[in-house]
MIGU-563236 format. One record per atom (N, C-alpha, C, CB): residue number from 1; residue in one letter; atom name; x, y, z. Coordinates in steps of 0.05 Angstrom, whole numbers, plus 32768, in hexadecimal, padded with zeros to 4 digits. Glycine has a CB too. Layout:
<rs>
 seq type atom    x    y    z
 NUM    A   CA    X    Y    Z
...
</rs>
This chain:
<rs>
 seq type atom    x    y    z
   1    M    N 82E6 8088 874F
   1    M   CA 82F0 80A6 8740
   1    M    C 8303 80BF 875E
   1    M   CB 82C8 80BA 872F
   2    S    N 830B 80D8 874E
   2    S   CA 831B 80E2 875D
   2    S    C 82FB 80F2 876B
   2    S   CB 8339 80F4 874D
   3    E    N 830B 8107 8776
   3    E   CA 8301 811C 877E
   3    E    C 82FD 8130 8775
   3    E   CB 8308 8121 878C
   4    T    N 82E3 8134 8775
   4    T   CA 82D5 814A 875C
   4    T    C 82C1 815A 8761
   4    T   CB 82CA 813D 8745
   5    S    N 82BA 8173 8761
   5    S   CA 82B8 818C 8762
   5    S    C 8290 8182 8757
   5    S   CB 82D4 81A2 874B
   6    G    N 827C 8184 8767
   6    G   CA 8265 817C 875F
   6    G    C 825A 8191 8746
   6    G   CB 8254 817A 8778
   7    Q    N 826D 81A7 8744
   7    Q   CA 8266 81B7 8722
   7    Q    C 8266 81A8 8711
   7    Q   CB 8279 81CB 8715
   8    T    N 828E 819D 8719
   8    T   CA 8299 818A 870D
   8    T    C 827B 816F 86FB
   8    T   CB 82B0 817E 8728
   9    I    N 8281 8160 8710
   9    I   CA 8258 8146 8703
   9    I    C 8247 8166 86FE
   9    I   CB 823B 8125 8732
  10    K    N 8243 8177 8701
  10    K   CA 822D 8171 86FA
  10    K    C 8226 8184 86E0
  10    K   CB 821D 8173 8711
  11    T    N 824A 818D 86D1
  11    T   CA 824E 8190 86AE
  11    T    C 824A 816D 86A2
  11    T   CB 8277 819F 86A4
  12    E    N 825D 8158 86B2
  12    E   CA 826A 814B 86A2
  12    E    C 824B 8138 86A1
  12    E   CB 828B 813F 86AC
  13    L    N 8233 813B 86B6
  13    L   CA 821E 8130 86BE
  13    L    C 820B 8136 869B
  13    L   CB 8212 8141 86DF
  14    E    N 8206 8155 8698
  14    E   CA 81FA 8162 8687
  14    E    C 820A 8160 8667
  14    E   CB 81F7 817F 8694
  15    E    N 8224 815C 8669
  15    E   CA 822F 8157 864E
  15    E    C 821A 8138 8648
  15    E   CB 8258 8152 864E
  16    T    N 822C 8127 8655
  16    T   CA 8221 8108 8650
  16    T    C 8201 8106 864A
  16    T   CB 8226 80F6 866C
  17    Q    N 81F0 810F 8660
  17    Q   CA 81D1 8109 8660
  17    Q    C 81D0 8124 8639
  17    Q   CB 81B9 8119 868D
  18    G    N 81DE 8139 8632
  18    G   CA 81C7 8144 861F
  18    G    C 81BA 8155 862D
  18    G   CB 81B3 8130 8612
  19    R    N 81B7 8165 8644
  19    R   CA 81A7 8176 8654
  19    R    C 81A8 818B 866F
  19    R   CB 8199 8167 8658
  20    N    N 81AB 819E 866A
  20    N   CA 81A7 819F 8692
  20    N    C 81A4 81A6 869D
  20    N   CB 81AF 819E 86A4
  21    L    N 81B2 819F 86BE
  21    L   CA 81A0 8193 86CD
  21    L    C 81A2 81B7 86DF
  21    L   CB 81AA 816E 86DE
  22    L    N 818F 81AC 86F3
  22    L   CA 8188 81C0 8701
  22    L    C 819E 81B4 8717
  22    L   CB 8166 81C4 8708
  23    A    N 81AC 81CF 8725
  23    A   CA 81C4 81D1 873F
  23    A    C 81BA 81C4 874E
  23    A   CB 81CB 81EA 874F
  24    G    N 81A8 81C5 8755
  24    G   CA 8197 81CC 8778
  24    G    C 8193 81A7 8779
  24    G   CB 8169 81E7 8778
  25    R    N 8188 8195 8763
  25    R   CA 818A 817E 8761
  25    R    C 819C 8166 875B
  25    R   CB 817E 817E 8758
  26    V    N 81B0 8164 874B
  26    V   CA 81D0 8167 8759
  26    V    C 81D5 8156 876B
  26    V   CB 81D9 8180 8767
  27    Y    N 81D4 8173 877A
  27    Y   CA 81DF 8175 878A
  27    Y    C 81D0 8162 87AF
  27    Y   CB 81E3 8193 8785
  28    T    N 81AD 8169 87B2
  28    T   CA 819D 8151 87B1
  28    T    C 81AE 813E 87B4
  28    T   CB 818C 814C 879A
  29    N    N 81A9 8134 8797
  29    N   CA 81BD 8113 8798
  29    N    C 81D1 810C 879E
  29    N   CB 81C4 8108 8787
  30    L    N 81DC 811F 879A
  30    L   CA 81F9 8118 87A3
  30    L    C 81FF 8116 87B5
  30    L   CB 820A 8124 879F
  31    N    N 81F0 8128 87D1
  31    N   CA 81E8 812C 87F0
  31    N    C 81E3 8107 87F8
  31    N   CB 81C4 8145 87F3
  32    Q    N 81D0 8104 87E5
  32    Q   CA 81BC 80E5 87EE
  32    Q    C 81D5 80CC 87F1
  32    Q   CB 819F 80D9 87CD
  33    L    N 81EB 80DF 87D2
  33    L   CA 8205 80C4 87CB
  33    L    C 8206 80BA 87E8
  33    L   CB 822D 80D0 87BD
  34    V    N 8213 80D7 87F2
  34    V   CA 822A 80DC 8800
  34    V    C 8215 80D5 8821
  34    V   CB 823B 8102 87F9
  35    E    N 81F9 80CE 8825
  35    E   CA 81E4 80BD 882F
  35    E    C 81F1 80A4 8836
  35    E   CB 81CF 80B8 881C
  36    Y    N 81E7 809F 881E
  36    Y   CA 81EA 807D 8820
  36    Y    C 8201 806D 881A
  36    Y   CB 81D8 8070 8810
  37    G    N 821D 808E 881F
  37    G   CA 8234 807E 8829
  37    G    C 8247 806F 8802
  37    G   CB 8222 805E 8845
  38    Y    N 8239 8074 87F6
  38    Y   CA 8248 8073 87CE
  38    Y    C 825C 808D 87CC
  38    Y   CB 8226 807B 87AB
  39    V    N 825A 809D 87D5
  39    V   CA 8263 80B3 87CD
  39    V    C 8272 80BF 87EF
  39    V   CB 8249 80C4 87BC
  40    E    N 828A 80D3 87E2
  40    E   CA 8288 80E7 8803
  40    E    C 828A 80F2 87FC
  40    E   CB 8294 80EB 881B
  41    K    N 828C 810D 8813
  41    K   CA 828B 8126 8806
  41    K    C 82A1 8131 8819
  41    K   CB 826C 8135 8804
  42    G    N 82A8 814C 8810
  42    G   CA 82D0 815C 8811
  42    G    C 82CF 816C 880F
  42    G   CB 82E8 815A 8801
  43    S    N 82DD 817C 8814
  43    S   CA 82E2 8196 880B
  43    S    C 82F5 81A5 8814
  43    S   CB 82D0 81A2 880B
  44    K    N 82F7 81AB 87F4
  44    K   CA 8314 81B4 87E4
  44    K    C 831D 81CA 87ED
  44    K   CB 8313 81BA 87C6
  45    N    N 830E 81E6 87FB
  45    N   CA 830D 820B 87F6
  45    N    C 830D 820D 880C
  45    N   CB 82F4 821E 87E7
  46    G    N 82F5 81FF 8826
  46    G   CA 82E0 820F 8832
  46    G    C 82C6 820B 8831
  46    G   CB 82E1 8226 882B
  47    R    N 82CA 8214 8814
  47    R   CA 82B2 821B 87F8
  47    R    C 82AB 8208 87E8
  47    R   CB 82BA 8230 87E3
  48    T    N 82B4 81F4 87DB
  48    T   CA 82B2 81F1 87C4
  48    T    C 82B2 81D0 87D2
  48    T   CB 82C9 81FF 87AC
  49    N    N 8294 81C0 87CD
  49    N   CA 829B 81A9 87DC
  49    N    C 82AE 8197 87B8
  49    N   CB 8275 8196 87EF
  50    E    N 82B4 8176 87CC
  50    E   CA 82BD 8168 87B1
  50    E    C 82B6 8151 87BF
  50    E   CB 82DE 816B 87A4
  51    Y    N 82AC 8140 87AD
  51    Y   CA 82A0 8127 87AC
  51    Y    C 82BB 810D 879B
  51    Y   CB 8280 812E 8798
  52    S    N 82B2 80F9 87B0
  52    S   CA 82B9 80E5 87A0
  52    S    C 82B4 80C7 87B1
  52    S   CB 82D6 80EA 8796
  53    L    N 82B9 80B1 87A3
  53    L   CA 82A5 809B 8791
  53    L    C 82B7 8080 87B3
  53    L   CB 82B4 8093 875B
  54    T    N 82A7 807A 87BA
  54    T   CA 82B1 806A 87E0
  54    T    C 82AD 8040 87D1
  54    T   CB 8283 8078 880C
  55    D    N 82BD 803C 87E3
  55    D   CA 82B4 8026 87DC
  55    D    C 8299 800D 87D3
  55    D   CB 82BC 8023 87E7
  56    A    N 828C 801C 87E1
  56    A   CA 826E 8019 87DD
  56    A    C 8263 801B 87C5
  56    A   CB 8261 802A 87EB
  57    G    N 8266 8038 87B5
  57    G   CA 8260 803B 879D
  57    G    C 8269 8026 8786
  57    G   CB 8269 8053 8798
  58    R    N 828D 8027 8790
  58    R   CA 8291 8017 8772
  58    R    C 8290 7FFD 877F
  58    R   CB 82B0 801D 875E
  59    E    N 8284 7FF6 878E
  59    E   CA 8273 7FD6 8798
  59    E    C 824C 7FD2 878B
  59    E   CB 8272 7FD7 87C6
  60    A    N 8245 7FF0 8788
  60    A   CA 8228 7FF3 8783
  60    A    C 822C 7FFC 8764
  60    A   CB 8215 800B 8799
  61    L    N 8247 8005 8757
  61    L   CA 8249 8014 8733
  61    L    C 824A 7FF0 8731
  61    L   CB 826F 8031 8722
  62    R    N 8255 7FE1 8734
  62    R   CA 825A 7FC5 8737
  62    R    C 8249 7FB2 8728
  62    R   CB 8259 7FBF 8751
  63    D    N 823E 7FBF 8735
  63    D   CA 821F 7FA4 8744
  63    D    C 820B 7FAF 872C
  63    D   CB 8209 7FAD 8774
  64    R    N 8212 7FCD 8726
  64    R   CA 81EF 7FE0 8711
  64    R    C 81FE 7FD2 86FF
  64    R   CB 81E6 800E 8709
  65    R    N 8220 7FD0 86F6
  65    R   CA 8228 7FCE 86D6
  65    R    C 8220 7FA7 86CF
  65    R   CB 8255 7FD9 86D3
  66    Y    N 8226 7F98 86DF
  66    Y   CA 8222 7F83 86F0
  66    Y    C 81FD 7F76 86DE
  66    Y   CB 8222 7F92 8717
  67    W    N 81F4 7F7F 86E6
  67    W   CA 81D9 7F86 86E6
  67    W    C 81CE 7F8A 86C4
  67    W   CB 81D6 7FA4 86FA
  68    E    N 81D1 7F9E 86C3
  68    E   CA 81D8 7FB0 86A9
  68    E    C 81CB 7F9F 8693
  68    E   CB 81FC 7FB6 86A2
  69    R    N 81F5 7F98 8694
  69    R   CA 81FF 7F7B 8679
  69    R    C 81EC 7F5E 8685
  69    R   CB 822F 7F6F 867D
  70    R    N 81E0 7F5F 869B
  70    R   CA 81D9 7F41 869E
  70    R    C 81B7 7F44 8691
  70    R   CB 81DC 7F35 86C5
  71    Y    N 81B1 7F63 8693
  71    Y   CA 8188 7F5E 869C
  71    Y    C 818E 7F7D 8676
  71    Y   CB 8171 7F76 86D7
  72    V    N 8191 7F87 8676
  72    V   CA 8193 7F97 866B
  72    V    C 819A 7F9E 863C
  72    V   CB 81A3 7F9B 8680
  73    A    N 81B2 7F9A 8649
  73    A   CA 81C4 7F94 862C
  73    A    C 81BB 7F81 8622
  73    A   CB 81E2 7F8F 862B
  74    G    N 81BB 7F63 8638
  74    G   CA 81B7 7F47 861C
  74    G    C 8198 7F51 8610
  74    G   CB 81B5 7F19 862D
  75    T    N 8181 7F52 8624
  75    T   CA 816E 7F5E 8612
  75    T    C 8162 7F62 8607
  75    T   CB 816C 7F62 860B
  76    N    N 8175 7F80 8604
  76    N   CA 8179 7F97 85FA
  76    N    C 817D 7FAF 85DE
  76    N   CB 8186 7F96 8604
  77    S    N 819D 7F9A 85E1
  77    S   CA 81A9 7FA9 85CC
  77    S    C 819F 7FAC 85AA
  77    S   CB 81C4 7F9E 85CD
  78    D    N 819C 7FA2 85AF
  78    D   CA 818E 7FB5 858A
  78    D    C 8187 7FC9 8593
  78    D   CB 816F 7FA7 8574
  79    R    N 8181 7FDB 85A6
  79    R   CA 816C 7FEC 85AD
  79    R    C 8186 7FFA 85BC
  79    R   CB 814E 7FE0 85BE
  80    L    N 819E 7FF1 85CB
  80    L   CA 81AF 8006 85D4
  80    L    C 81C1 7FFE 85C0
  80    L   CB 81B9 8007 85F4
  81    G    N 81C4 7FF8 85AC
  81    G   CA 81DE 7FF9 858F
  81    G    C 81F8 7FDF 85A3
  81    G   CB 81F5 802D 8589
  82    G    N 81EA 7FD0 85AA
  82    G   CA 81F5 7FBB 85AE
  82    G    C 81F7 7FA3 85A3
  82    G   CB 81F2 7FB9 85BD
</rs>
């Protein structure tokens, strides 16, 4: 993931989930991911925060995908369209 603003992340989440999200909740979650070391937070122009995935974040996503393939997709493939 390249550096992306919080607003861009919020918009993409809303589009993929088909619902409106509270900006405060999105930023709280992003800050939590920063605390866990999964995301880095930087400043673009002194007022816009940008976020990028860390190596630890990429590894966590790989682990999650593995878990989903192993435990979710294999057992519920008819419900998940698989």
